[in-house]
N, C-alpha and C positions, 0 to 999 in steps of 0.2 A: 387083684387088684387093677380099680377102675381105670380106666385110660379119658382124657378130654374126647373130645369131638376134633381137636385141632392136634392128635397123635402125629398121623401121617405125615402133615406138615412137618413138626418138629422130627420125624426119624428124614424128614426130605432135606432138613435144614443142619442135619448132621450134630443134635443135640445130645449132650449129654443127658441122662436121666439121673434123678432120685425122689425116695419115698417123702412124701407129704403128707400125713395123718390118710396114709394109705392107698395114696394117689400116684399114680407115675409121674413128675411134671418135670420142664427143662431145668437141668441146673446150669446150663451152661451153652450157647453155641459151637462159642471161638473162646476170648479171652473175656472173662468177666470184667475186667476193669475197661477192657474196651467199650463193651456194650453199654456199662454205667458211663460213660463218659460218652458215647452217642446220645443217650438221653439227654442229657446237658445241653448238647451242643444242636441235636438236629431231631430225632425224634423215637419213639422205642414201641413195639410192639410185647404186649405182656400178654400171655394166656393167666386168664383168671377164672377159668372153669371149676377149678377145684374151689374158689369158696360157697357157702351153701347159700341158695335162694329159698327165700320163706313167702309164700303168697298167703295173704290174709284176706279175708273176703266172711258179707255177713251183717245183719244188722247191727250188731255189736263189734266191730271189728275196730273202731276208734277209742271206743271205750276200753276194751280188750289190752290194746297196744298202752293208753295211756295206762293201766294196772302193770303193763310188763317193761317199759321205759323209761330211762329214769330224766330224759326231757320231753318235756312239751310239746304236742302234735297238734292240738286244736285248733292252733292260728297258721298251720299249713296249709300253701293254697295247692289245687291240682297239680301236677309235675313238675314239684319241686320234691326237695333230698337233705336230709341232715345225717349227722353224725349222733350219737346217742351211746348210751351205756345198758346192759341188761345185767342190773346186780340180785346176789342170795336175797335172805329174810335178813342177812348178817351184814349187810355193805360189800360183800364182796364180787370183785366183777366176772362176771361168767361170761363176756364174751362186750368188746365196742361193736357197734354195726351201724348200717345204712341204712335207715331207715326210708324208704319213698312213696309219699301218695301218691298212685295212677291216677286216670281216669275214675276206674272200676275195682280198683282192690288197692294195698297197701301191700308195701315188697319190703322185706329183709333182707338183706347181706349180710351173713354171717362169717368167722373166717372157717377155713376149712378144719382145724382142729376143734371150734366149737360146736361144728354143727348136729350133733347126737346128741348133744347135751343140751341144747336150746329149744330143739325139739322139743325133748322131754319134758322142761321146765315151762314151755310152753302151752303143753296138752294137760301138763298136774294145774293149772292155773285159769282156766275157763271156767270153771265151775258150774253155774248155772247160764253162761254167756251164749250169744246165738252165735258163734264161730266159725267158722270151716279153716282150718290150716294144711295148706297144701304144699308137699316138699319139691321145687321143682328144678331142683338139682343136677338132676339126669336128666331132666327133657328140656336144658337148656344151654346153652351153652356164654361164653364171659370173656370180652376181652380189654382190654386197656390201651388208649393210646394216647402217650404222655412224649413231652420235648416242646422248645420254642416255635417248633415248623409247624407243630402237629395241626392248629388250626387254621392257619396257611392252607396247608394241606386239604384237612377237608373242605372250604369254602369252596375248592374246586368242584364239591360233589353237593355241597348242602348249601343254601341260603340263610337257613335257621339253626343250624349249631353255633355257626362263629357268632350271631347271637345273643346266643344262652347267657346268662347269668350265671356264674359259679354255682352250683349245686341244682341248678334247673333243668327239666328233664323235656326230651322231644318224643315224638314217635314217625317214623320215618316206616312206610310203605312204599319197597320198590320190587313191586308186581307181586311177585310171592313170597317177599323179603320182608318182611315184619322189622325195628329194631328199636329197640328202645334205649336212647341216648341219654348221657347224665353228663353233663360236664363236671368234672373233678380230678381233684388232685390227688395222689396218691404215693406222688415223688418230690415233691417241691416245683414239679415243672405244671406249665398248663393242660390242660386234654380230658377225655373223654373217656368213660366206661360204657360198654354197649352191650346189652344183650340181646342175645338172639333165640331162635328155635337150635334146639342141637343138628336137626339134621341138616341148617343152614350155613355151619361152621365153613364147610368145605366150598361152600359157595361165596362168605367173606373172604377168605382168603384167596381166593382168584379175582376178586374187582381188587384189591389192593394190586396187588402184586403184577396185575396186567394197568393201572391207572396211577399208581403213585410213582413219582418219580425216582429211580434208581439213585439210592443213597442214603433218602431223606429218612426214613422209618425202617430200624434192621429188628429181627428179632430179640428180646430178652429174656434171659432167662431169671429164676431165681435168686440166683447168689448174686449178681447186677442189682436184682429190687431188695434183695436185702441191705447193700449198704446204699443205696438210694434212700430209702427209708429211714436208714440212721442220721444219714445227713440232714435229713429234710424231722427229724426227731419225734417220728412217727412212734408210737407204743405197738405192743406186739403180744399177743394172745402168748402165754410160755417163755416170755420172757419178762416182758416192763411189769406187766400184770397177770394175773390168775386171782382164782376165789377165796383165796386170802388176802387180794392186793386191795386197799381202800383207793376209791378215785382222786381223793382229796392227797393221799400221798404220793401219786401216780403225777399232779398235775392235771388232773381231766376235768378238772370245776366244771369248765367251760358246756360241756355235757351231763349237767344237772340244773335242772330245776327245780328248785327247793319247794316252795309249791305253786305247782303247774296246772292246780284247777282250784276251784272255791270248795274247801274240805266242807263246807256243809252238803256239797252239790255232788262232790266227786268224790274216790277214793283215793289215795296216797299212793306214789308206785311203790313195788315192792324192795324193801330192804332205805323206806324214804326214812323212818324212825332212826333207824340203827344209823343212816351219815348224817343225822341232823345231832345223835348225840356224840358222832367224830367229830362233826366240825364244832363242836360247843368246845376240845381243846385243843392242843397242839398235838402234831402228828408226830408218833415216832421218829421219823424218816422221811426223806423228800429222793424224788427223781431229779435228776442233774443231769449237764453233760459234763465230761470229761475228756482233755486235749493231756495227752501224754509227753512225753517228752523222747524224744528219738522215732523209732520206727518199727517195731514190737507188737506185735496185734496184744488187746487184752479179750481174753473169752469171758462168756458168761461164767460167773459164780466165782471170778476172781475177787480174792478180799481187798477190800482197800482199809491203807493206816493212818493210824495219827500218834506217832509218838510211840509206837510198836503195838498199839489197841488197833484190833479190829472196828472200823464203826460204819462198814457199806459193803457192798457188793457188787461188782458189774454185772449190768442183765443182757448188754448187748454191744460186740465191739468190733473192729473194723479200721484197718487202713483203708483213709480216705482216698478214694482218688481225684474228688475232685480240690480236697484241700489240699493234698499231699502229707497229710497225717495221721498219726495215729489217734482215734476218737472214741468217746464208751459214754453210752449211757448206764448210769448207777443208782440204786438207792443208798443212801448216806444217812447218819443219822442228822435231826434238825442242827444242831448245835454248828454241823461244820456244811453247809449245805451252801453256804453266801460265795455268792460270784468271788471268784480269787483266792478263796482259799486252796492251799497244798495237801496233796494228800497220794500216800504212795499205793500204786498200786502193785499187786502180785502175782510176778510171770515167770514164771519157772525158778522160784526159788525168789530170786531178785524182787526188789521193793522199787519199780519203777515212780519214778517226777510224776503227778499230772496234777492240774490245776480245774481247778470249776471253771465253767465259762454257762453262757444261758444256751439254750436249747433256742431253735434249730439251730446243727453247727451252718446248715447251707441257706440264706436267705432269699425269698422270692415275692414276688410278688401277691403270688398266692396263697391261699391260705392251704394248710395240706389237709386241716378238717372245719368242718361247720357247726 
């Protein structure tokens, strides 16, 4: 089982580990609820090294990515990033990704469970294009810093990062340490994602521990990350989407550019014809937010009922530490997806009342996706 370059740090912080797509990752350090609230009130450090990092270079790199990604990239300036999807020919979602346009290459950040399938998909669709695909996952490390006090903390060490707009990238060279920093939110809070060489991970931890004021930033495990992303309404592979899920049903229209480029001069992306057909008719189901009555948690797969008829199923659920309420994301038949409608959620044989509410559950001034 692979371990990230921060594994010793996790051990030192007394982490409890869990298997994530074959990686040994920290589930929590102390209390997942306390870790969650620390991010909302101050700041958290996340090990994201299990996420895939795929470097794309070559003369046809941009043309290749226009073929692969559902969202246009020809208007991206160097040192910027945005969210996109990778779909199958039938319009199903293979993964939700971040595409970064760096000075001399493109970088795709993909989910840990999706890495191998996405690599295979990329290689299968090169065709005659001049492209080099390099899996940099094991040779690099990645961390996230999120929380309302994070940018002020970073401003003590960098004048560039606080001036970045959301989605912009800067490269910091600190002697032998090279950091690629992207201002992004994946929790509903402001923050950054940082990619570095795998051999630099220990140095980064030392710099943070020596220079960050005590109590500002705490290590955060994947259990708290999960509740944070549910509150922020961030969909996840294997929960809110998979290859059988189309982007329109999942509410991910923002990540699709229907006519990305001049059809007479450039090919459209893989799955574009299928998605046009899907868009021409009403989808059978929609992803919605649910707020449950009481304090019982709805787990993935729990059925939704209206008048004793199954009308959907929960994709993710948790007891929200921020809202002190039971919340869930779920797919529901389109006729019942309107905000304010009530459904029953099956929990241990009971039908618990829930109301359809807007996503995200937790509002902030920062978009969780670009």
